[in-house]
C-alpha positions as CSV (number, residue, x, y, z in Angstrom):
1,X,-6.0,-1.8,21.5
2,X,-8.8,-3.2,20.1
3,X,-9.7,-2.0,16.2
4,X,-13.1,-1.4,15.6
5,X,-14.0,2.0,14.2
6,X,-17.5,3.0,16.4
7,X,-17.6,6.9,14.7
8,X,-16.0,9.6,13.2
9,X,-15.4,12.9,12.9
10,X,-14.0,15.7,10.3
11,X,-13.8,19.2,10.2
12,X,-12.1,20.5,7.5
13,X,-11.6,17.7,5.9
14,X,-11.3,17.3,2.3
15,X,-14.7,18.3,1.0
16,X,-16.2,18.3,4.9
17,X,-16.6,21.4,6.5
18,X,-18.0,19.3,10.1
19,X,-20.0,16.1,9.4
20,X,-19.7,12.4,11.6
21,X,-20.5,9.4,11.0
22,X,-21.3,5.9,13.0
23,X,-20.4,2.8,12.4
24,X,-20.9,-1.1,13.3
25,X,-18.8,-4.0,13.7
26,X,-19.9,-5.6,10.3
27,X,-20.7,-4.2,7.3
28,X,-21.3,-0.6,6.4
29,X,-22.1,0.4,3.0
30,X,-21.9,4.5,2.5
31,X,-23.7,4.9,-0.1
32,X,-24.2,8.0,-2.9
33,X,-23.9,9.7,-5.9
34,X,-20.4,10.8,-7.4
35,X,-18.9,13.6,-5.8
36,X,-20.6,13.3,-2.5
37,X,-17.6,12.2,-0.4
38,X,-17.6,8.7,-0.1
39,X,-14.0,8.6,-1.1
40,X,-13.1,11.1,1.2
41,X,-14.9,9.8,4.2
42,X,-12.7,6.6,3.4
43,X,-9.9,8.3,3.3
44,X,-9.9,10.0,7.0
45,X,-10.3,6.4,8.2
46,X,-7.2,5.8,6.6
47,X,-5.4,9.0,7.6
48,X,-6.8,7.9,11.5
49,X,-5.3,4.1,11.1
50,X,-2.7,4.7,9.7
51,X,-1.6,8.1,9.7
52,X,-1.5,9.0,5.6
53,X,-4.1,9.3,3.2
54,X,-4.0,6.3,-0.2
55,X,-5.0,9.9,-2.6
56,X,-2.7,12.7,-1.3
57,X,-0.6,14.6,0.9
58,X,-1.0,16.1,4.0
59,X,-1.7,19.8,2.5
60,X,-4.3,18.4,0.2
61,X,-6.6,16.9,3.3
62,X,-7.3,20.7,4.3
63,X,-10.3,22.2,3.2
64,X,-9.6,24.2,0.3
65,X,-9.3,27.8,1.7
66,X,-8.9,26.6,5.5
67,X,-5.8,26.7,7.4
68,X,-6.2,23.4,9.7
69,X,-7.9,20.3,9.5
70,X,-9.1,17.6,12.5
71,X,-10.3,13.9,12.6
72,X,-11.8,12.5,15.7
73,X,-12.3,8.8,15.7
74,X,-13.2,6.6,19.0
75,X,-12.0,2.7,18.2
76,X,-13.1,0.7,21.2
77,X,-12.0,1.7,23.8
78,X,-9.8,4.3,22.8
79,X,-10.0,7.3,20.9
80,X,-7.2,8.9,18.4
81,X,-6.9,12.1,17.0
82,X,-5.1,13.7,14.1
83,X,-4.9,17.6,13.6
84,X,-3.0,19.4,10.5
85,X,-2.6,23.2,11.0
86,X,-1.0,24.9,7.5
87,X,1.1,27.6,8.8
88,X,4.0,28.0,5.6
89,X,4.2,23.7,6.1
90,X,1.8,21.6,7.3
91,X,2.0,20.4,10.6
92,X,0.5,16.9,11.5
93,X,-0.2,15.8,15.2
94,X,-1.1,12.5,16.2
95,X,-3.4,12.4,19.6
96,X,-3.7,8.3,20.9
97,X,-6.3,8.9,24.4
98,X,-5.0,12.4,24.3
99,X,-1.4,12.0,24.2
100,X,0.5,13.6,21.4
101,X,3.3,12.1,19.0
102,X,5.4,13.2,15.9
103,X,4.7,10.0,14.2
104,X,3.1,7.1,14.6
105,X,5.2,3.5,14.4
106,X,3.6,0.7,13.1
107,X,2.9,-0.6,16.7
108,X,1.1,2.5,16.9
109,X,-1.4,2.4,14.0
110,X,-4.5,0.8,13.8
111,X,-3.9,-2.4,11.0
112,X,-6.4,-1.6,8.0
113,X,-6.8,-3.0,4.5
114,X,-7.9,-1.1,1.2
115,X,-9.1,-1.8,-2.0
116,X,-9.5,0.3,-4.4
117,X,-10.1,0.7,-8.1
118,X,-6.5,1.9,-9.1
119,X,-5.4,-1.4,-7.6
120,X,-7.4,-2.8,-10.6
121,X,-4.3,-1.8,-12.7
122,X,-1.6,-3.1,-11.0
123,X,-0.5,-5.9,-13.3
124,X,-0.7,-3.7,-16.1
125,X,0.6,-0.5,-15.2
126,X,4.2,0.5,-15.0
127,X,6.9,-1.3,-12.4
128,X,6.2,1.7,-10.0
129,X,2.8,0.9,-9.3
130,X,4.0,-2.5,-8.4
131,X,7.2,-1.4,-6.4
132,X,4.6,0.8,-4.4
133,X,1.9,-1.9,-3.8
134,X,4.1,-4.7,-2.3
135,X,6.3,-1.9,-0.5
136,X,2.8,-0.5,1.1
137,X,2.3,-4.0,2.3
138,X,5.8,-4.1,4.2
139,X,5.4,-0.8,5.6
140,X,2.2,-1.9,7.2
141,X,3.2,-5.8,8.7
142,X,7.1,-5.4,8.8
143,X,8.7,-3.3,11.4
144,X,11.3,-0.7,10.4
145,X,10.6,-1.4,7.1
146,X,8.8,2.0,6.3
147,X,12.2,3.8,8.2
148,X,14.5,2.0,6.1
149,X,12.6,3.0,2.9
150,X,12.6,6.4,3.7
151,X,16.5,6.5,4.7
152,X,16.9,4.7,1.1
153,X,14.9,7.4,-0.9
154,X,17.1,10.4,1.4
155,X,20.2,8.7,0.3
156,X,19.1,8.3,-3.0
157,X,18.0,11.8,-3.5
158,X,22.0,12.7,-2.5
159,X,23.3,10.5,-4.7
160,X,21.6,11.7,-7.7
161,X,22.1,15.9,-6.4
162,X,25.8,14.2,-6.8
163,X,25.0,13.4,-10.3
164,X,23.9,16.5,-11.7
165,X,27.0,18.5,-10.1
166,X,29.1,16.4,-12.5
167,X,31.9,14.3,-12.6
168,X,34.6,17.2,-11.8
169,X,33.2,18.1,-8.4
170,X,31.2,15.2,-7.2
171,X,33.5,12.2,-7.4
172,X,35.3,12.3,-4.2
173,X,31.6,12.1,-2.7
174,X,30.2,9.6,-4.8
175,X,31.6,6.4,-3.4
176,X,30.6,6.8,0.7
177,X,26.8,7.2,-1.0
178,X,27.2,3.5,-3.2
179,X,28.5,2.2,-0.2
180,X,25.4,3.5,1.9
181,X,22.5,3.0,-0.6
182,X,24.2,-0.4,-2.0
183,X,23.6,-1.4,1.9
184,X,20.5,-0.2,2.1
185,X,19.4,-1.4,-0.7
186,X,20.2,-4.7,0.1
187,X,17.9,-4.8,3.3
188,X,15.0,-3.7,1.1
189,X,15.4,-6.3,-2.4
190,X,15.3,-9.0,1.2
191,X,12.7,-7.5,2.9
192,X,10.7,-7.9,-1.0
193,X,11.9,-11.8,-1.6
194,X,10.6,-12.7,1.9
195,X,7.0,-11.2,1.1
196,X,6.8,-12.7,-2.9
197,X,8.3,-16.2,-1.1
198,X,4.9,-15.6,1.5
199,X,3.1,-14.7,-1.6
200,X,3.8,-17.4,-3.8
201,X,3.0,-20.3,-1.1
202,X,-0.9,-19.6,-0.9
203,X,-1.7,-17.3,-3.9
204,X,-2.3,-20.6,-6.6
205,X,-4.4,-21.9,-4.4
206,X,-6.6,-18.8,-3.6
207,X,-6.6,-18.1,-7.3
208,X,-7.8,-21.7,-8.2
209,X,-10.7,-21.2,-5.8
210,X,-11.9,-17.7,-7.6
211,X,-11.4,-18.4,-10.5
212,X,-13.1,-22.5,-9.9
213,X,-10.0,-23.6,-12.5
214,X,-6.8,-25.5,-11.2
215,X,-4.3,-22.5,-12.1
216,X,-0.1,-21.9,-11.6
217,X,0.7,-18.5,-9.9
218,X,4.0,-16.9,-9.5
219,X,5.3,-13.7,-8.7
220,X,9.1,-13.3,-9.8
221,X,11.1,-10.3,-8.6
222,X,12.8,-9.0,-11.5
223,X,16.1,-7.6,-11.3
224,X,19.6,-6.3,-13.2
225,X,21.6,-6.8,-10.7
226,X,20.3,-10.3,-9.5
227,X,22.4,-13.5,-11.9
228,X,21.2,-15.6,-13.9
229,X,17.8,-14.2,-16.1
230,X,18.1,-11.4,-13.9
231,X,14.9,-12.6,-12.5
232,X,15.2,-14.3,-8.6
233,X,11.4,-16.7,-8.2
234,X,10.0,-15.8,-5.1
235,X,13.3,-17.1,-2.7
236,X,14.2,-15.1,0.3
237,X,18.0,-13.7,-0.4
238,X,19.1,-16.4,2.2
239,X,18.9,-19.3,0.0
240,X,19.3,-17.6,-3.7
241,X,22.0,-15.0,-2.5
242,X,23.8,-13.3,0.4
243,X,22.6,-9.9,1.4
244,X,26.2,-8.9,1.3
245,X,26.4,-10.5,-2.1
246,X,23.1,-8.6,-3.3
247,X,25.0,-5.5,-1.8
248,X,28.6,-6.4,-3.4
249,X,26.5,-6.5,-6.8
250,X,25.1,-3.1,-6.4
251,X,28.0,-1.6,-5.2
252,X,30.2,-2.9,-8.4
253,X,27.1,-1.7,-11.1
254,X,26.9,1.6,-9.3
255,X,31.0,2.1,-10.1
256,X,31.1,0.3,-13.4
257,X,27.8,2.7,-13.9
258,X,29.0,5.6,-12.9
259,X,29.6,7.4,-16.5
260,X,25.6,6.6,-17.8
261,X,24.3,7.8,-14.4
262,X,25.9,11.4,-14.7
263,X,25.0,11.6,-18.1
264,X,21.2,10.8,-17.3
265,X,21.6,12.3,-13.7
266,X,20.1,10.0,-11.7
267,X,21.0,6.4,-11.0
268,X,20.3,3.5,-12.9
269,X,20.2,0.7,-11.1
270,X,19.1,-0.1,-7.6
271,X,15.3,-1.5,-5.8
272,X,14.1,2.0,-7.2
273,X,14.4,0.2,-10.7
274,X,12.9,-3.4,-9.8
275,X,9.6,-5.1,-10.9
276,X,7.6,-7.5,-9.3
277,X,6.4,-9.7,-12.1
278,X,3.2,-11.7,-12.1
279,X,2.9,-15.1,-13.8
280,X,-0.1,-17.2,-14.6
281,X,0.0,-20.3,-15.8
282,X,3.9,-20.0,-17.3
283,X,3.0,-16.7,-19.2
284,X,3.5,-13.2,-17.4
285,X,0.1,-11.8,-16.5
286,X,0.8,-8.2,-18.3
287,X,0.8,-9.6,-22.1
288,X,-1.8,-13.1,-22.0
289,X,-4.4,-12.5,-18.9
290,X,-7.8,-11.3,-19.6
291,X,-9.6,-8.8,-17.4
292,X,-11.4,-11.5,-15.1
293,X,-7.9,-13.3,-14.7
294,X,-6.5,-9.9,-13.6
295,X,-9.5,-9.3,-11.4
296,X,-9.0,-12.5,-9.6
297,X,-5.2,-11.9,-9.5
298,X,-6.1,-9.2,-7.7
299,X,-8.5,-10.6,-5.4
300,X,-6.1,-13.4,-4.2
301,X,-3.7,-10.6,-3.3
302,X,-5.9,-8.9,-1.4
303,X,-7.2,-12.2,0.5
304,X,-3.4,-12.9,1.3
305,X,-2.6,-9.2,2.4
306,X,-5.7,-9.4,4.7
307,X,-4.6,-12.4,6.2
308,X,-0.7,-11.5,6.5
309,X,-2.3,-7.9,8.3
310,X,-4.0,-10.1,10.3
311,X,-1.2,-12.7,11.3
312,X,1.6,-9.9,11.7
313,X,-0.3,-7.6,13.7
314,X,-2.3,-10.3,15.8
315,X,-5.8,-8.4,15.2
316,X,-8.5,-8.4,12.5
317,X,-8.1,-5.5,10.2
318,X,-11.0,-3.2,9.2
319,X,-11.4,-3.8,5.7
320,X,-12.0,-0.9,3.7
321,X,-13.9,-0.9,-0.6
322,X,-14.0,2.1,-2.0
323,X,-16.3,1.3,-5.2
324,X,-14.8,-1.5,-6.3
325,X,-18.1,-3.8,-5.6
326,X,-19.0,-2.4,-9.2
327,X,-15.8,-3.5,-11.1
328,X,-16.3,-7.2,-10.0
329,X,-19.0,-9.9,-11.8
330,X,-21.2,-11.8,-9.2
331,X,-18.6,-15.0,-8.8
332,X,-15.8,-12.7,-7.5
333,X,-18.1,-10.4,-5.7
334,X,-19.1,-14.0,-3.8
335,X,-16.3,-15.4,-3.4
336,X,-14.3,-11.8,-2.0
337,X,-17.4,-11.7,0.4
338,X,-17.2,-15.5,1.8
339,X,-13.5,-14.2,3.2
340,X,-14.7,-11.3,4.7
341,X,-17.8,-12.5,7.3
342,X,-15.1,-11.9,10.6
343,X,-14.1,-8.0,9.8
344,X,-15.7,-5.1,10.2
345,X,-16.1,-3.2,6.6
346,X,-16.5,-0.1,5.6
347,X,-17.4,-0.3,1.2
348,X,-18.8,3.0,-0.9
349,X,-21.5,2.3,-3.6
350,X,-23.5,4.6,-5.9
351,X,-25.9,1.4,-5.7
352,X,-26.8,0.2,-2.3
353,X,-28.7,-2.7,-3.9
354,X,-25.1,-3.7,-5.7
355,X,-23.9,-4.9,-2.3
356,X,-26.7,-5.6,-0.3
357,X,-27.9,-8.4,-2.0
358,X,-24.6,-10.6,-0.9
359,X,-24.7,-9.1,2.5
360,X,-27.4,-9.8,5.5
361,X,-29.7,-7.3,5.5
362,X,-28.2,-6.2,9.0
363,X,-25.9,-4.3,6.7
364,X,-25.5,-0.8,8.5
365,X,-26.3,1.5,5.4
366,X,-25.2,5.2,5.9
367,X,-26.2,7.6,3.0
368,X,-24.4,11.0,1.4
369,X,-26.1,13.7,-1.1
370,X,-24.6,15.7,-3.1
371,X,-22.7,18.3,-1.6
């Protein structure tokens, strides 16, 4: 199934009443002032390709005061439609070549990689930002990971609900949820560690190329459940400890820490509390890296993500850049552009000239105007 997007129609989607856009295979530059709908257009592409928005839940996608929204897109030889209808709750239907689906499995999504300004705060923000960033990569590259995450969240919600009931009523039921949570948690951590291991193989070289100096970058998984220094340095679970060992250790923590959990009213240990720390030249980047170094780290991670999505899906992903060119200096822009020549790209910007000088004049311009 080909994945180049050639056109899109937005009806009652975000700020759009009814609008259509055409894209070309190479570089597409969406240019317009703030509040002209640039990000909303990019968001529509991510909803069509992957089934969900990077900014809002489904109810927020329907234009204010409307009861439905619809997106139609043509991708090479197939078409995709997403319909959202607000009837008490929002119902979402996917149509691929006119066949309806209630959900999109990974195989039915179109590979796409997004780079947006919030990503530039990946290193300085809290652990939740990093967990979501790396789990999102896994959801788009590892079959079954999205369903696994959903099961873990449901089990966690059940355990947290019991904790709020209090020890007298909840104790008997807790053990079954502790076991369930521990088993699912071990699978999530195994997938995260495998991804970190993969990233660590190439990220130093990618970063050194961008920064134009030899540097050592390492991602470290930070978990109170893990042994020694409570960190596992990017090795797979098979190398460090088995799935069963992680599961047993977490189960032990959940059992021994249950009084603390009752007092807090939530579960204090597990993958939902763990972190991925990025080290640059043997120092935690959050504490020591300059703004420029952080941007180089992010570029290196995005370049890795692009290649991983391409390798696992065996298709070139569409690359979507939401106003990040203005956040990068000329050296980093050139490095990014150097990796992009073989991809379909959609870039949003308030200043087309800033982007155009890095691409051939054959770039396709889509001007937007303030609504």
